[in-house]
C-alpha beads as a LAMMPS data file, in Angstrom:
LAMMPS data file: protein, C-alpha beads

301 atoms
300 bonds

1 atom types
1 bond types

-500.0 500.0 xlo xhi
-500.0 500.0 ylo yhi
-500.0 500.0 zlo zhi

Masses

1 110.0

Atoms # bond

1 1 1 -420.361 196.102 -298.497
2 1 1 -420.297 195.324 -294.186
3 1 1 -423.418 196.038 -292.137
4 1 1 -423.292 199.095 -289.613
5 1 1 -424.371 200.446 -287.136
6 1 1 -423.433 203.811 -287.289
7 1 1 -426.551 206.293 -286.339
8 1 1 -427.991 204.212 -284.649
9 1 1 -428.448 203.940 -280.785
10 1 1 -427.259 200.878 -279.819
11 1 1 -428.064 199.280 -276.146
12 1 1 -426.004 196.091 -274.862
13 1 1 -427.776 193.950 -272.583
14 1 1 -427.017 190.854 -270.393
15 1 1 -430.133 188.069 -270.298
16 1 1 -430.760 188.784 -266.534
17 1 1 -431.230 192.556 -267.038
18 1 1 -433.673 191.770 -270.141
19 1 1 -435.257 188.677 -268.329
20 1 1 -436.226 187.051 -265.421
21 1 1 -434.222 184.859 -264.723
22 1 1 -433.812 184.427 -260.778
23 1 1 -434.810 181.013 -260.839
24 1 1 -432.326 179.928 -263.333
25 1 1 -429.452 181.982 -261.344
26 1 1 -430.436 180.241 -257.954
27 1 1 -429.778 176.873 -259.781
28 1 1 -426.029 178.050 -260.973
29 1 1 -425.090 179.297 -257.835
30 1 1 -426.588 176.748 -255.620
31 1 1 -426.197 173.679 -257.795
32 1 1 -423.176 174.559 -260.083
33 1 1 -422.787 174.920 -263.617
34 1 1 -423.330 171.722 -264.761
35 1 1 -426.867 171.677 -263.424
36 1 1 -427.510 174.906 -264.711
37 1 1 -426.797 174.033 -268.521
38 1 1 -429.238 170.973 -267.493
39 1 1 -431.844 173.195 -266.287
40 1 1 -431.696 175.275 -269.289
41 1 1 -431.690 172.872 -271.753
42 1 1 -434.782 171.214 -270.323
43 1 1 -436.818 174.594 -270.148
44 1 1 -435.485 175.877 -273.297
45 1 1 -438.572 175.713 -275.060
46 1 1 -440.700 177.978 -271.784
47 1 1 -440.591 181.390 -271.879
48 1 1 -439.171 183.351 -269.578
49 1 1 -440.918 186.116 -268.219
50 1 1 -439.869 189.839 -268.477
51 1 1 -437.174 191.057 -266.556
52 1 1 -436.565 194.856 -264.959
53 1 1 -435.456 196.458 -268.375
54 1 1 -438.227 194.770 -270.929
55 1 1 -440.108 197.883 -271.014
56 1 1 -437.906 200.204 -271.154
57 1 1 -436.007 197.521 -274.346
58 1 1 -439.591 196.981 -275.999
59 1 1 -439.815 200.622 -276.541
60 1 1 -436.477 201.698 -277.764
61 1 1 -437.187 198.522 -280.203
62 1 1 -440.309 200.312 -281.639
63 1 1 -437.945 203.482 -282.226
64 1 1 -438.400 204.454 -285.994
65 1 1 -436.985 207.238 -287.984
66 1 1 -440.278 209.326 -288.942
67 1 1 -438.482 210.560 -292.219
68 1 1 -437.477 206.903 -293.644
69 1 1 -439.319 204.426 -291.215
70 1 1 -435.865 202.913 -290.684
71 1 1 -434.626 201.582 -287.350
72 1 1 -432.499 203.760 -284.963
73 1 1 -432.327 201.977 -281.924
74 1 1 -429.926 198.346 -282.027
75 1 1 -430.469 195.957 -278.635
76 1 1 -427.611 193.492 -278.711
77 1 1 -427.492 190.107 -276.091
78 1 1 -424.558 190.353 -274.515
79 1 1 -424.689 187.521 -272.096
80 1 1 -421.937 184.658 -269.884
81 1 1 -423.844 182.063 -271.509
82 1 1 -422.538 179.916 -273.931
83 1 1 -424.689 179.525 -276.791
84 1 1 -425.623 176.477 -275.753
85 1 1 -427.348 177.876 -272.922
86 1 1 -428.323 180.723 -274.647
87 1 1 -430.972 179.689 -276.868
88 1 1 -433.654 179.728 -273.990
89 1 1 -433.458 183.439 -273.893
90 1 1 -433.763 183.815 -277.777
91 1 1 -436.611 181.599 -277.617
92 1 1 -437.686 183.865 -274.718
93 1 1 -436.656 187.410 -277.550
94 1 1 -438.873 185.478 -280.490
95 1 1 -441.619 184.490 -278.169
96 1 1 -441.585 188.171 -276.789
97 1 1 -441.344 189.423 -280.586
98 1 1 -438.684 191.806 -279.684
99 1 1 -436.505 192.685 -283.088
100 1 1 -432.701 191.442 -281.347
101 1 1 -430.753 189.564 -284.366
102 1 1 -427.117 189.859 -282.539
103 1 1 -425.379 188.301 -279.389
104 1 1 -421.940 187.744 -277.468
105 1 1 -422.026 184.736 -275.561
106 1 1 -418.586 184.326 -273.851
107 1 1 -419.256 181.126 -271.772
108 1 1 -418.681 182.661 -268.376
109 1 1 -415.957 185.609 -269.342
110 1 1 -416.589 189.397 -268.699
111 1 1 -418.177 190.490 -271.556
112 1 1 -416.869 194.097 -270.922
113 1 1 -414.536 193.771 -274.164
114 1 1 -416.436 193.284 -276.414
115 1 1 -418.721 196.483 -275.848
116 1 1 -416.200 198.830 -277.989
117 1 1 -416.185 196.426 -281.262
118 1 1 -420.466 196.450 -280.876
119 1 1 -420.092 200.526 -280.592
120 1 1 -422.437 199.979 -277.669
121 1 1 -423.715 203.582 -275.829
122 1 1 -425.588 201.493 -272.868
123 1 1 -424.495 198.651 -271.071
124 1 1 -427.187 197.206 -268.966
125 1 1 -426.261 193.865 -266.555
126 1 1 -427.225 192.177 -263.186
127 1 1 -423.513 191.775 -262.834
128 1 1 -421.727 194.237 -261.211
129 1 1 -418.190 192.924 -262.460
130 1 1 -419.164 193.440 -265.533
131 1 1 -420.594 196.561 -264.998
132 1 1 -418.103 197.917 -263.319
133 1 1 -415.136 196.944 -265.728
134 1 1 -417.097 198.463 -268.471
135 1 1 -416.974 201.470 -266.626
136 1 1 -413.548 201.726 -265.855
137 1 1 -413.351 201.463 -269.640
138 1 1 -415.185 204.214 -270.693
139 1 1 -418.961 202.987 -271.308
140 1 1 -421.754 204.130 -269.492
141 1 1 -422.746 200.675 -267.585
142 1 1 -425.132 200.384 -264.637
143 1 1 -425.786 197.628 -262.413
144 1 1 -430.146 196.855 -262.589
145 1 1 -431.526 196.151 -259.222
146 1 1 -434.566 193.574 -258.694
147 1 1 -437.227 195.409 -257.185
148 1 1 -441.317 194.992 -257.193
149 1 1 -443.122 193.617 -260.952
150 1 1 -442.847 197.161 -261.742
151 1 1 -446.551 197.909 -263.896
152 1 1 -446.207 198.517 -266.828
153 1 1 -448.967 200.180 -269.620
154 1 1 -449.159 200.639 -273.123
155 1 1 -448.200 204.044 -273.765
156 1 1 -445.271 203.996 -276.094
157 1 1 -443.683 207.347 -274.480
158 1 1 -439.365 206.430 -273.038
159 1 1 -439.478 207.851 -269.560
160 1 1 -435.472 208.317 -268.782
161 1 1 -434.095 209.724 -264.997
162 1 1 -430.759 210.483 -264.449
163 1 1 -428.700 211.655 -261.357
164 1 1 -425.919 214.453 -262.117
165 1 1 -422.847 213.866 -260.458
166 1 1 -420.795 210.702 -260.997
167 1 1 -423.413 209.771 -263.580
168 1 1 -424.185 213.103 -265.931
169 1 1 -421.617 214.843 -264.640
170 1 1 -418.093 213.773 -263.018
171 1 1 -418.216 213.637 -259.470
172 1 1 -415.561 216.498 -259.124
173 1 1 -418.099 218.693 -257.017
174 1 1 -419.111 215.370 -254.681
175 1 1 -415.655 215.172 -253.565
176 1 1 -415.743 218.531 -252.849
177 1 1 -419.573 218.094 -250.577
178 1 1 -417.505 214.572 -249.638
179 1 1 -414.394 215.587 -248.231
180 1 1 -415.745 219.341 -246.974
181 1 1 -419.289 219.311 -246.667
182 1 1 -422.084 221.464 -247.589
183 1 1 -420.849 225.228 -246.763
184 1 1 -417.925 224.476 -248.975
185 1 1 -419.183 222.791 -251.897
186 1 1 -422.136 225.072 -252.343
187 1 1 -419.632 228.423 -252.453
188 1 1 -417.087 225.781 -255.067
189 1 1 -420.425 225.615 -256.925
190 1 1 -421.143 229.418 -256.883
191 1 1 -417.599 230.354 -258.234
192 1 1 -417.597 227.755 -260.566
193 1 1 -420.869 228.215 -261.861
194 1 1 -419.856 229.765 -264.818
195 1 1 -417.168 226.797 -265.314
196 1 1 -418.616 223.367 -266.643
197 1 1 -417.972 220.307 -265.148
198 1 1 -416.544 217.676 -266.125
199 1 1 -418.372 214.976 -268.015
200 1 1 -419.751 212.309 -265.969
201 1 1 -420.029 208.643 -267.682
202 1 1 -423.368 208.783 -269.291
203 1 1 -422.755 212.325 -270.804
204 1 1 -422.760 210.003 -274.234
205 1 1 -425.766 208.263 -273.942
206 1 1 -427.757 211.346 -273.003
207 1 1 -425.864 213.255 -275.921
208 1 1 -426.889 210.107 -278.059
209 1 1 -430.911 210.147 -276.657
210 1 1 -431.204 214.430 -277.689
211 1 1 -429.758 212.814 -280.873
212 1 1 -432.768 210.544 -281.634
213 1 1 -434.796 213.469 -279.661
214 1 1 -434.264 215.465 -283.035
215 1 1 -435.799 212.779 -285.195
216 1 1 -439.239 213.535 -284.005
217 1 1 -438.555 217.915 -283.356
218 1 1 -441.100 218.998 -285.967
219 1 1 -443.614 215.884 -285.419
220 1 1 -445.585 217.367 -282.332
221 1 1 -445.176 214.361 -280.216
222 1 1 -442.167 213.594 -278.650
223 1 1 -441.725 209.865 -277.904
224 1 1 -438.627 210.085 -275.191
225 1 1 -438.719 212.298 -272.325
226 1 1 -435.939 212.868 -270.022
227 1 1 -435.277 213.718 -266.422
228 1 1 -432.652 215.660 -264.115
229 1 1 -433.690 214.360 -261.036
230 1 1 -430.509 215.751 -258.302
231 1 1 -430.279 216.231 -254.513
232 1 1 -428.267 219.506 -255.865
233 1 1 -430.484 222.946 -254.686
234 1 1 -430.052 226.311 -255.265
235 1 1 -427.296 228.458 -255.960
236 1 1 -425.930 224.653 -257.195
237 1 1 -428.264 224.263 -259.488
238 1 1 -426.844 227.303 -261.577
239 1 1 -423.385 224.982 -262.679
240 1 1 -425.513 222.095 -263.399
241 1 1 -427.761 223.995 -265.958
242 1 1 -424.655 226.024 -267.308
243 1 1 -422.807 222.270 -267.945
244 1 1 -425.806 221.202 -270.262
245 1 1 -425.733 224.305 -272.062
246 1 1 -422.384 224.183 -272.796
247 1 1 -422.424 220.828 -274.163
248 1 1 -425.045 221.659 -275.908
249 1 1 -427.808 218.835 -274.258
250 1 1 -431.200 219.179 -273.243
251 1 1 -433.643 217.569 -270.652
252 1 1 -437.341 217.438 -270.615
253 1 1 -437.150 218.371 -266.566
254 1 1 -435.085 219.014 -263.928
255 1 1 -435.571 218.446 -260.073
256 1 1 -433.211 219.820 -257.993
257 1 1 -434.335 218.356 -254.441
258 1 1 -431.253 219.914 -252.244
259 1 1 -431.174 216.614 -250.058
260 1 1 -435.109 214.910 -250.411
261 1 1 -435.788 211.909 -250.860
262 1 1 -435.939 211.248 -254.510
263 1 1 -438.689 208.062 -254.221
264 1 1 -441.773 210.744 -254.378
265 1 1 -440.568 212.699 -257.388
266 1 1 -439.249 209.443 -259.474
267 1 1 -442.858 207.799 -258.354
268 1 1 -444.663 210.515 -260.289
269 1 1 -442.629 210.747 -263.306
270 1 1 -442.091 207.208 -263.592
271 1 1 -439.278 206.586 -265.371
272 1 1 -438.359 203.649 -267.427
273 1 1 -434.889 203.551 -265.612
274 1 1 -433.311 206.218 -263.460
275 1 1 -429.859 206.035 -263.319
276 1 1 -427.862 206.948 -259.825
277 1 1 -423.978 206.255 -258.338
278 1 1 -425.550 206.309 -254.630
279 1 1 -426.666 202.848 -253.458
280 1 1 -429.052 204.562 -250.882
281 1 1 -431.003 206.217 -253.148
282 1 1 -430.841 203.499 -256.057
283 1 1 -432.522 200.608 -253.335
284 1 1 -435.105 203.309 -252.153
285 1 1 -435.730 204.038 -256.194
286 1 1 -436.328 200.789 -257.087
287 1 1 -439.175 199.972 -254.262
288 1 1 -441.056 202.290 -257.170
289 1 1 -439.281 201.992 -260.685
290 1 1 -436.501 200.050 -262.054
291 1 1 -433.258 201.995 -261.196
292 1 1 -429.783 200.888 -262.366
293 1 1 -426.685 201.378 -259.664
294 1 1 -423.574 203.374 -261.562
295 1 1 -420.784 202.661 -259.858
296 1 1 -418.675 205.228 -260.508
297 1 1 -417.513 208.521 -258.434
298 1 1 -416.223 209.331 -254.586
299 1 1 -419.721 207.521 -253.413
300 1 1 -418.346 203.802 -254.435
301 1 1 -413.859 203.987 -254.195

Bonds

1 1 1 2
2 1 2 3
3 1 3 4
4 1 4 5
5 1 5 6
6 1 6 7
7 1 7 8
8 1 8 9
9 1 9 10
10 1 10 11
11 1 11 12
12 1 12 13
13 1 13 14
14 1 14 15
15 1 15 16
16 1 16 17
17 1 17 18
18 1 18 19
19 1 19 20
20 1 20 21
21 1 21 22
22 1 22 23
23 1 23 24
24 1 24 25
25 1 25 26
26 1 26 27
27 1 27 28
28 1 28 29
29 1 29 30
30 1 30 31
31 1 31 32
32 1 32 33
33 1 33 34
34 1 34 35
35 1 35 36
36 1 36 37
37 1 37 38
38 1 38 39
39 1 39 40
40 1 40 41
41 1 41 42
42 1 42 43
43 1 43 44
44 1 44 45
45 1 45 46
46 1 46 47
47 1 47 48
48 1 48 49
49 1 49 50
50 1 50 51
51 1 51 52
52 1 52 53
53 1 53 54
54 1 54 55
55 1 55 56
56 1 56 57
57 1 57 58
58 1 58 59
59 1 59 60
60 1 60 61
61 1 61 62
62 1 62 63
63 1 63 64
64 1 64 65
65 1 65 66
66 1 66 67
67 1 67 68
68 1 68 69
69 1 69 70
70 1 70 71
71 1 71 72
72 1 72 73
73 1 73 74
74 1 74 75
75 1 75 76
76 1 76 77
77 1 77 78
78 1 78 79
79 1 79 80
80 1 80 81
81 1 81 82
82 1 82 83
83 1 83 84
84 1 84 85
85 1 85 86
86 1 86 87
87 1 87 88
88 1 88 89
89 1 89 90
90 1 90 91
91 1 91 92
92 1 92 93
93 1 93 94
94 1 94 95
95 1 95 96
96 1 96 97
97 1 97 98
98 1 98 99
99 1 99 100
100 1 100 101
101 1 101 102
102 1 102 103
103 1 103 104
104 1 104 105
105 1 105 106
106 1 106 107
107 1 107 108
108 1 108 109
109 1 109 110
110 1 110 111
111 1 111 112
112 1 112 113
113 1 113 114
114 1 114 115
115 1 115 116
116 1 116 117
117 1 117 118
118 1 118 119
119 1 119 120
120 1 120 121
121 1 121 122
122 1 122 123
123 1 123 124
124 1 124 125
125 1 125 126
126 1 126 127
127 1 127 128
128 1 128 129
129 1 129 130
130 1 130 131
131 1 131 132
132 1 132 133
133 1 133 134
134 1 134 135
135 1 135 136
136 1 136 137
137 1 137 138
138 1 138 139
139 1 139 140
140 1 140 141
141 1 141 142
142 1 142 143
143 1 143 144
144 1 144 145
145 1 145 146
146 1 146 147
147 1 147 148
148 1 148 149
149 1 149 150
150 1 150 151
151 1 151 152
152 1 152 153
153 1 153 154
154 1 154 155
155 1 155 156
156 1 156 157
157 1 157 158
158 1 158 159
159 1 159 160
160 1 160 161
161 1 161 162
162 1 162 163
163 1 163 164
164 1 164 165
165 1 165 166
166 1 166 167
167 1 167 168
168 1 168 169
169 1 169 170
170 1 170 171
171 1 171 172
172 1 172 173
173 1 173 174
174 1 174 175
175 1 175 176
176 1 176 177
177 1 177 178
178 1 178 179
179 1 179 180
180 1 180 181
181 1 181 182
182 1 182 183
183 1 183 184
184 1 184 185
185 1 185 186
186 1 186 187
187 1 187 188
188 1 188 189
189 1 189 190
190 1 190 191
191 1 191 192
192 1 192 193
193 1 193 194
194 1 194 195
195 1 195 196
196 1 196 197
197 1 197 198
198 1 198 199
199 1 199 200
200 1 200 201
201 1 201 202
202 1 202 203
203 1 203 204
204 1 204 205
205 1 205 206
206 1 206 207
207 1 207 208
208 1 208 209
209 1 209 210
210 1 210 211
211 1 211 212
212 1 212 213
213 1 213 214
214 1 214 215
215 1 215 216
216 1 216 217
217 1 217 218
218 1 218 219
219 1 219 220
220 1 220 221
221 1 221 222
222 1 222 223
223 1 223 224
224 1 224 225
225 1 225 226
226 1 226 227
227 1 227 228
228 1 228 229
229 1 229 230
230 1 230 231
231 1 231 232
232 1 232 233
233 1 233 234
234 1 234 235
235 1 235 236
236 1 236 237
237 1 237 238
238 1 238 239
239 1 239 240
240 1 240 241
241 1 241 242
242 1 242 243
243 1 243 244
244 1 244 245
245 1 245 246
246 1 246 247
247 1 247 248
248 1 248 249
249 1 249 250
250 1 250 251
251 1 251 252
252 1 252 253
253 1 253 254
254 1 254 255
255 1 255 256
256 1 256 257
257 1 257 258
258 1 258 259
259 1 259 260
260 1 260 261
261 1 261 262
262 1 262 263
263 1 263 264
264 1 264 265
265 1 265 266
266 1 266 267
267 1 267 268
268 1 268 269
269 1 269 270
270 1 270 271
271 1 271 272
272 1 272 273
273 1 273 274
274 1 274 275
275 1 275 276
276 1 276 277
277 1 277 278
278 1 278 279
279 1 279 280
280 1 280 281
281 1 281 282
282 1 282 283
283 1 283 284
284 1 284 285
285 1 285 286
286 1 286 287
287 1 287 288
288 1 288 289
289 1 289 290
290 1 290 291
291 1 291 292
292 1 292 293
293 1 293 294
294 1 294 295
295 1 295 296
296 1 296 297
297 1 297 298
298 1 298 299
299 1 299 300
300 1 300 301
């Protein structure tokens, strides 16, 4: 009988999201593919340093089912490298003690089409083209933005923050705001406060996280903490809450900021990743926390 990933949270991640490959990427962009292959081969046994998503992935891989001790998260390396140049990445995975055993190397082609075969719940990459293609084909995906060297700690808690509209929810309400302004947006959301919003690209990932959380609900300590950080404010907050309720999912913390800068809140919550569709919010947030840009909705058309 073949192996199965059923019941696991599956995260597909590119090598540049997991490790710091800026120097290698510079060689590729400035000197071409042949020089890049040579560079990776020469440095094959030099471990790569952690990248933007490393703290998140390290914690996810440490999760075990408290009832039986089985692993509940599968991380799969998805890379535009070929298997030869990808050897340095796998050597680095081994060096850092990460339990990542599955990979897809596509030799410069976009790997998005393989995500359904791996049953991926989330795709993280440094390549905006790959992320856009994955999103267009129904996979929760984000482009990891580089920022300062984020300080990690030894806490096992996993903190994940989401924007609402065009991320967890569809961009239905955001379209009203962008095309008609705040007053019409507020009126629209009050009128439809009892009507759940259509799902956005990250609903499925939130559902998968909630499913993991249920494994620990009787343990007294929850290793995953989820926050909603949105520009909505009262009274438009009600529809967001009712939508989550209708979906049967929950968040641990919710911030309705009414257009205030999200960075101070994120600086306190300290998520291991924050997802937002607005590039300006992402660039600001990336100064403090690991941030993924979700190129969906009207803001990205």
